[in-house]
C-alpha positions in Angstrom: 28.5 28.3 -12.3 25.0 27.5 -13.6 23.4 24.2 -14.1 24.4 22.3 -17.2 22.0 19.3 -17.1 18.5 19.5 -18.3 15.6 18.9 -15.9 14.6 15.7 -17.8 18.2 14.4 -17.5 18.2 15.2 -13.8 14.9 13.4 -13.3 15.9 10.3 -15.3 19.3 10.1 -13.5 17.6 10.5 -10.1 15.1 7.8 -10.9 17.8 5.4 -12.0 19.9 6.1 -8.9 16.9 5.8 -6.6 15.8 2.4 -8.2 19.4 1.2 -7.7 19.9 2.3 -4.1 16.3 1.9 -2.8 14.6 3.9 -0.1 16.8 5.5 2.6 14.3 5.3 5.5 16.3 8.1 7.2 14.8 11.3 8.6 17.5 13.4 6.9 18.6 11.5 3.8 20.5 14.4 2.1 23.9 13.0 3.2 23.1 9.5 1.9 21.9 10.7 -1.5 24.7 13.2 -1.8 27.2 10.4 -1.2 25.4 8.2 -3.8 25.5 11.0 -6.4 29.2 11.7 -5.7 30.0 8.0 -6.1 28.1 7.9 -9.4 29.9 11.0 -10.6 33.3 9.3 -10.1 32.5 7.1 -13.1 30.9 9.8 -15.1 32.3 10.8 -18.5 32.3 14.5 -17.6 32.7 16.4 -14.3 29.6 17.1 -12.3 28.9 20.7 -11.4 27.8 21.4 -7.8 24.4 22.8 -8.9 23.7 19.7 -11.0 24.7 17.4 -8.1 22.3 19.3 -5.8 19.5 19.1 -8.4 20.0 15.4 -8.6 20.0 14.9 -4.8 16.8 17.0 -4.4 15.1 15.0 -7.2 16.1 11.7 -5.5 14.8 13.0 -2.2 11.4 13.8 -3.8 11.2 10.2 -5.1 12.3 8.9 -1.7 9.7 10.9 0.1 6.9 9.8 -2.2 7.9 6.2 -1.8 8.0 6.4 1.9 4.6 8.1 2.0 3.2 5.4 -0.2 4.5 2.6 2.0 3.4 4.4 5.2 -0.1 4.7 3.7 -0.2 1.0 3.0 1.1 0.2 6.5 -1.5 2.5 8.1 -4.3 0.8 6.2 -3.1 -2.6 7.3 -2.8 -1.4 10.9 -6.3 0.0 10.8 -7.7 -3.2 9.4 -5.9 -5.3 12.1 -7.3 -2.9 14.8 -10.8 -3.2 13.4 -10.6 -7.0 13.4 -9.2 -7.0 17.0 -12.0 -4.6 18.1 -14.6 -6.8 16.4 -13.4 -9.9 18.1 -13.4 -8.1 21.5 -16.9 -6.9 20.9 -18.1 -10.3 19.9 -18.9 -9.4 16.3 -19.5 -12.3 14.1 -19.1 -12.7 10.4 -21.8 -14.7 8.5 -22.0 -16.4 5.2 -25.4 -17.6 4.0 -26.1 -20.2 1.3 -28.7 -22.7 0.2 -28.0 -26.4 0.7 -29.8 -28.3 -2.0 -29.4 -31.7 -0.3 -31.0 -30.6 2.9 -33.3 -28.1 1.2 -32.6 -25.4 3.7 -30.7 -22.2 4.4 -27.2 -22.9 5.8 -25.3 -20.2 7.7 -21.6 -20.3 8.4 -20.2 -18.3 11.4 -16.7 -16.9 12.1 -15.4 -14.7 14.9 -12.5 -13.2 12.9 -12.9 -11.0 9.9 -13.3 -12.9 6.7 -12.0 -11.5 3.4 -13.7 -14.0 1.0 -16.8 -13.1 -1.0 -20.1 -13.7 0.7 -19.0 -12.9 4.3 -20.8 -10.1 6.0 -20.8 -8.6 9.4 -23.7 -9.9 11.5 -26.7 -7.5 11.5 -25.4 -5.4 8.6 -27.7 -4.5 5.7 -25.5 -6.5 3.4 -25.8 -9.6 5.6 -29.6 -9.3 5.8 -29.8 -8.9 2.0 -27.5 -12.0 1.6 -29.7 -14.0 3.9 -32.9 -13.0 2.2 -31.4 -13.7 -1.3 -30.0 -17.1 -0.2 -33.4 -18.1 1.2 -35.4 -16.9 -1.8 -33.0 -18.5 -4.4 -34.8 -21.9 -4.3 -38.3 -20.4 -4.3 -38.1 -19.4 -8.0 
């Protein structure tokens, strides 16, 4: 028997079931999603054809795969940032922040060994750090 549900109905139902159940985090999630669709179909107002059930399961799996890739990408970026910070601290890289102290009338530099995420912090010796130092020193000249 051919599919009865429209593609938009399948996609909407898949999105609703996926949002309700959450990510599977299994390598082969077909059995989990198949069980979820079967459980949903018990309360359905009409019987669910096998082709429609498979279409819903495949649509949920696509959503599941996309979400897992998104989360893995975020985790990979966080891991890379932690590794870079660890490597910087091993190599003795310092982070600097330059500013002008009006009371002392001189250039003040703050140092940190760990990576700083706030504005104005630059890696020692970088072009951005050199520009920041020059700009902070010239600020009071004008």
